[in-house]
Structure formats: structure tokens, C-alpha cells
C-alpha positions in Angstrom: 76.7 193.3 113.5 76.1 189.8 112.2 72.6 188.2 112.2 72.1 186.2 115.4 72.9 182.5 115.3 70.2 180.8 117.2 71.4 177.6 119.1 67.9 176.2 119.0 66.2 174.4 116.1 67.3 171.8 113.6 70.3 172.5 111.3 71.5 170.7 108.3 74.3 169.0 110.3 71.5 167.2 112.3 69.8 165.7 109.3 71.9 162.7 108.1 73.1 162.2 111.7 69.5 161.7 112.7 68.9 159.4 109.8 71.9 157.2 110.8 70.5 157.0 114.4 67.0 156.1 113.1 68.3 152.9 111.5 68.7 151.4 115.0 65.7 153.2 116.5 67.9 155.5 118.6 66.7 159.0 119.6 67.7 161.7 117.2 67.4 165.4 116.7 64.7 165.1 114.1 62.6 162.7 116.0 62.7 160.2 113.2 61.2 156.7 113.8 63.1 153.5 113.2 63.7 152.8 109.5 66.3 150.2 108.6 66.2 151.4 105.0 66.1 155.0 104.0 66.9 157.5 101.3 68.1 161.1 101.6 67.8 163.2 98.4 70.2 166.1 98.6 69.3 169.0 96.2 72.0 171.5 95.5 70.8 175.1 95.4 67.1 174.7 96.5 66.2 177.1 99.3 62.8 177.3 101.0 62.2 180.7 99.4 63.0 179.3 95.9 60.7 176.3 96.5 57.8 178.3 97.9 58.0 180.8 95.0 57.5 177.9 92.6 55.2 175.8 94.7 52.8 175.1 91.8 55.6 173.3 90.0 56.5 171.0 93.0 53.4 169.6 94.6 55.3 166.7 96.2 58.0 168.8 97.7 55.7 171.4 99.2 53.2 169.0 100.7 54.8 169.2 104.1 55.8 172.1 106.4 57.4 175.0 104.4 59.5 176.8 107.0 62.4 174.5 106.5 65.7 174.4 108.5 68.9 176.4 108.7 71.7 175.2 106.5 74.7 177.0 108.2 77.3 179.5 107.3 78.8 180.0 104.8 76.0 179.0 102.6 78.2 177.2 100.0 78.2 173.7 98.8 81.6 172.6 100.1 80.9 173.7 103.7 77.2 172.7 103.8 77.6 169.2 102.3 80.5 168.5 104.7 78.3 169.5 107.6 75.5 167.3 106.4 77.8 164.3 105.8 79.8 164.6 109.0 77.2 166.0 111.4 79.7 168.7 112.4 80.1 172.4 111.8 82.7 174.2 109.7 84.6 175.2 112.8 85.3 171.5 113.4 85.4 169.9 109.9 87.5 172.8 108.6 85.8 173.4 105.2 85.1 177.1 105.7 84.3 178.4 102.2 84.1 177.9 98.5 87.6 179.0 98.1 89.7 179.0 101.3 93.3 179.6 102.4 95.5 176.6 102.8 98.2 178.0 105.1 101.6 178.0 103.5 100.1 177.1 100.1 97.6 179.7 99.1 93.9 179.9 98.2 92.4 176.6 97.0 88.9 175.7 95.8 87.4 173.4 98.4 85.4 171.3 95.9 88.0 170.8 93.2 91.6 171.5 94.4 92.2 168.3 96.4 95.7 166.8 96.8 98.9 167.9 98.4 98.2 169.8 101.6 94.5 169.2 101.0 94.6 165.5 101.7 91.0 164.2 101.7 91.6 162.2 104.9 93.2 165.0 106.9 92.2 168.4 105.5 88.5 167.5 106.2 88.8 166.9 109.9 85.6 165.0 110.9 84.7 161.4 110.4 82.2 160.9 107.6 78.9 159.5 108.9 78.5 157.0 106.1 81.8 155.4 106.7 80.5 153.2 109.5 77.1 152.2 108.2 75.9 150.2 105.2 75.4 153.0 102.6 75.2 153.8 98.9 75.8 157.2 97.3 74.1 157.9 94.0 75.7 160.8 92.1 77.0 161.9 88.7 79.9 159.9 87.2 82.3 162.9 87.3 82.4 162.9 91.1 83.1 159.2 91.7 86.8 159.6 92.4 87.0 163.2 93.4 88.9 164.4 96.5 85.7 165.9 97.9 83.9 162.6 97.6 86.8 160.8 99.4 86.8 163.5 102.1 83.1 163.4 102.9 81.7 160.1 101.6 84.4 157.5 101.9 83.1 154.1 103.0 79.9 154.3 101.0 79.4 152.4 97.8 79.2 154.7 94.8 76.6 154.4 92.0 77.0 156.7 89.0 74.0 158.0 87.1 73.7 161.0 84.8 70.2 162.4 85.0 67.8 163.2 87.8 65.5 160.3 86.7 68.4 157.9 86.4 69.7 158.9 89.9 66.3 158.4 91.5 65.8 155.1 89.8 69.2 154.0 91.1 68.2 155.1 94.6 65.1 153.0 94.3 67.1 150.0 93.3 69.6 150.5 96.1 67.0 150.9 98.8 65.3 147.7 97.7 68.6 145.8 97.6 69.5 145.9 101.2 69.2 147.6 104.6 71.1 150.9 105.0 71.1 154.5 103.8 71.0 155.7 100.3 72.2 159.3 99.5 71.1 160.7 96.2 72.6 164.0 95.1 70.9 166.4 92.6 73.2 169.1 91.4 71.1 170.1 88.4 69.2 173.0 89.9 72.3 174.7 91.3 74.1 174.4 88.0 71.1 175.9 86.0 70.7 178.6 88.7 74.3 179.7 88.3 74.0 179.8 84.5 70.5 181.2 84.0 69.1 182.1 87.4 66.7 180.3 89.7 63.8 182.3 88.1 64.5 181.0 84.6 62.3 178.6 82.7 65.1 176.0 82.7 65.3 176.0 86.5 61.5 175.5 86.7 61.8 172.6 84.3 64.4 171.0 86.4 62.3 171.5 89.6 59.4 169.8 87.9 61.6 166.8 86.9 62.9 166.6 90.4 59.4 166.8 92.0 58.1 164.0 89.7 61.1 161.8 90.4 60.7 162.3 94.2 57.0 161.4 93.8 58.0 158.2 92.0 60.5 157.4 94.8 57.9 157.8 97.4 55.6 155.5 95.5 58.1 152.7 95.0 60.2 152.5 98.2 59.8 149.3 100.3 57.3 149.3 103.2 58.9 150.8 106.3 61.5 152.8 104.4 61.9 156.5 105.1 62.7 159.4 102.8 64.2 162.8 103.5 64.6 165.6 101.0 66.9 168.5 101.8 69.3 171.0 100.3 72.7 172.5 101.0 71.7 176.2 100.5 69.3 178.5 98.7 70.1 181.0 96.0 69.5 184.6 95.0 69.7 186.0 91.4 72.2 188.8 91.2 71.4 191.3 88.5 74.3 192.9 86.7 73.5 196.4 88.1 74.2 194.9 91.6 77.7 193.9 90.7 80.1 195.9 92.9 83.8 196.2 92.1 86.2 196.6 95.0 88.4 199.7 94.7 92.1 198.7 94.5 92.9 200.9 97.5 90.8 198.5 99.7 93.1 195.6 98.8 96.2 197.2 100.2 97.3 195.0 103.0 95.3 192.1 101.7 97.4 189.0 100.9 94.7 186.6 99.9 91.1 186.9 98.8 89.0 183.7 99.4 85.3 182.9 99.7 83.1 183.9 96.8 81.4 187.1 95.5 78.5 187.0 98.1 80.9 186.2 100.9 84.5 187.4 100.5 87.1 186.3 103.0 90.1 188.6 103.2 93.4 187.4 104.7 95.7 190.2 105.8 99.4 190.6 104.8 101.2 190.0 108.1 103.7 192.7 107.1 101.0 195.3 106.7 100.8 197.6 109.8 97.5 199.4 109.0 95.0 196.5 109.2 92.6 198.3 111.5 92.4 201.2 109.1 91.8 198.7 106.2 88.9 197.1 108.2 87.4 200.6 108.9 87.7 201.4 105.2 85.8 198.3 104.2 83.1 199.1 106.7 82.8 202.6 105.4 82.7 201.5 101.7 80.3 198.5 102.0 78.8 198.5 105.5 75.4 199.5 104.1 75.2 196.6 101.6 77.1 193.9 103.5 77.6 192.3 106.9 81.3 192.9 107.7 83.0 191.0 110.5 86.5 190.3 111.7 87.5 186.7 112.2 87.1 187.1 116.0 83.6 188.5 115.5 82.6 185.7 113.3 83.9 183.0 115.6 82.2 184.7 118.6 78.9 184.8 116.7 78.6 181.0 116.8 77.9 180.6 113.1 80.8 178.3 112.6 80.1 176.3 115.7 83.0 175.7 118.1 86.1 176.6 116.1 89.2 174.4 116.5 92.6 176.2 116.7 93.7 174.3 113.6 90.8 175.8 111.6 91.3 179.4 112.6 94.0 180.3 110.0 91.7 179.1 107.2 89.1 181.7 108.1 89.5 185.2 106.6 90.7 188.0 108.9 87.8 190.0 107.5 84.5 188.5 106.2 82.3 190.5 103.9 78.8 188.8 103.4 76.4 190.5 101.1 72.9 191.7 102.1 70.1 191.9 99.5 71.0 190.6 96.0 74.4 192.1 95.3 77.8 190.6 94.8 81.4 191.9 95.3 84.2 191.3 92.8 87.9 192.2 93.2 88.4 192.5 89.4 86.1 193.9 86.7 86.9 190.9 84.5 86.2 188.3 87.2 84.7 185.3 85.4 82.3 184.8 88.3 80.4 187.9 87.0 78.9 185.5 84.5 76.9 183.7 87.2 73.3 184.8 87.7 72.2 182.7 90.7 74.6 183.0 93.7 74.9 182.2 97.4 77.3 182.2 100.3 75.8 184.8 102.6 73.4 185.1 105.6 70.1 186.1 103.9 67.1 183.9 104.6 66.9 183.0 100.9 70.4 181.4 101.2 70.2 180.0 104.8 66.8 178.3 104.9 66.5 174.9 103.1 63.7 172.4 102.9 63.3 169.3 105.0 60.7 167.1 103.4 59.8 163.8 105.2 58.1 161.0 103.2 57.5 157.3 103.6 58.1 156.0 107.1 59.4 159.5 108.1 56.2 161.3 107.1 54.5 163.0 110.1 57.5 162.6 112.4 
């Protein structure tokens, strides 16, 4: 049985949507006051548990409530950022995993493999929130013309900056320049976490740089401007002894493997007649270390929100989401085994992300 998806409480999909509404003073899910100018700092890979465990290195970021909000499922960048930037859930916007099945084409990475059937204006099915407001996106140069940027951030002005400090400085300049919303993306912690783990010294160093930069942002924004700091997902470190290799027999009848090691999505071969036996075999093999659900069970759980019929084929027929700190690989030589920090599943370490309110938003 999957963890319960509570309909109550703020989710990541509510955050930017509330910020947009606050620009005109409209009521919003976060209860934000009116702020014609505001900044949202989006940190990739910073969960509440990660932040609280290193609170002494992030005094600005831990100054407010520490419980955080729920990101959504799956806890992966492509799905979570799309929810943030559209205000909708994966069942509506259609980005349902790190790798996902493009029907009639095959499995494609949802951050990188844009083009063809993955047209940025149609594959991502919801309207970007920043398309209809005066907005600036501050991000690394490499993402300026990416398909994912066009799918989720089209309509916003793009400012390229390489380092955490450079991006925060660019956000300060942008919020001083005009009314509107500035989105500043920080991928550094996620990248370091994948390579070295979130418990590494390098990750702590990046957290300290981020915290100092956010403190500078809070000190230098115009009067009346608001700041939000949030994240797409948290992270768990996966030790090598928790790497599990899927026996080849369990892949009989599986046409496509999507998702990622902490949240596999298996698509059945329609010519295979023994799918129920395959599902039972997966439950028997990994039911003690993973939440295992059929597509129908996942949809019924509510974790994807209301699921449009056009999105259903993109979701795996069987979803295997890891408990604890393990990961599942279909090949012993899978390059993903080189990653230390990982995410994608339902654990609180992955699901709960910070929501820090500063400037005009402090205390709201």
C-alpha cells in the first residue's frame, strides 16, 4: 500500500501560483501579502531533512518554520519543477518521471531529450505561470535554450549566470529593475549530492555559500519586495551495499523501464499474457524494501492529482518506489550506480522541502 496522499496542506504546486497572485494582492494558498516585486529561489535537491541536519551551516534558511511543505510525486526534478512553474500536478502537466515513456517512440529523459514527439509546447500540457506576468529567470547559461526551459519557463526573460553568488546578484539586479517576479535556480547542491552525497564536505560548502547569498539577497532587496526559498525535492545517500540488481526473470514481459533507480516505472509488453504473475513476482521479490503499485493503484492514490487520459500511457504499468536508502538497477553495469545522493520516491527525506519566507513575505 502506498503512503497516504493528504489533500490538505500546501504543496510545491501552490508556491509560485501564490506568488503570482500576491503581485496583485489576490488571495492565495500561502496567504502571501501583496508584493509587486518578489524573488523565488529554487534550490535543487535540498530537503527539509537535509537542511535540518546541517542547520548550523544555514542560519538564514533555518530561521523560519522547519516543517516545510510536500513537493509531490515522483520526487524528481523534471516533474517537481514543472509542478512549481505551472501550478499543476503531474497527472495534468504530463511530466511523470525522470525518464518516461513517449508512446510510440520509447523512453526519453524528461529534462534533456526534447524535440520530435516531445515538443516543448505540447508534451508539457499546462500553461507556464510566468508566461503571462512580467518575469525574469536567472539560471546557468547551459539551460538558456533547452527544451525544458521552453516547456516550463517560456515568456520569462532569461539571465545567465554561472555561480551561486552570480545568480543571486543577478536576481538582486532584476528585482530592483522593475516590478514582477524573479526566479533564481540553484542546481549546485543537487549536482554535488549526486556526485559525492549530501553528507559530503563539498555539499556543506555549497549550502554555506547558498545561505550567505540568500542573506545578502534579503539585505539588498527593495522595500516591499518578498522572497521565497524552496526546493524541488530532498535527497538520500545510497550506499553501495544498498544497490539491488533486478533478476532478469523479473523483466520478462517488461517492454520499457522508465523512472530512475529509486522509482522504477515498468511498462508491460502488450503481447505478454502473464502480467499479473509478473506483478506478483515483483511484490514477492521487493515488497519488503519498496512500495509497489500498479498504474491504477497509483492513480487512485491521488499522488499524481487528477490524471488526464492523455497522460495515462506515460505512467508505468507498475511503479516500484524504494523505502529506506536503497536503489534498484536493471543492469549491474548501470552508470547510475555511480550516483551517491538519489531521490524519486515517497520517503519524507525526499518529499518534504523547505519554504522560507523573507522580506515582505516574512511572517505570512
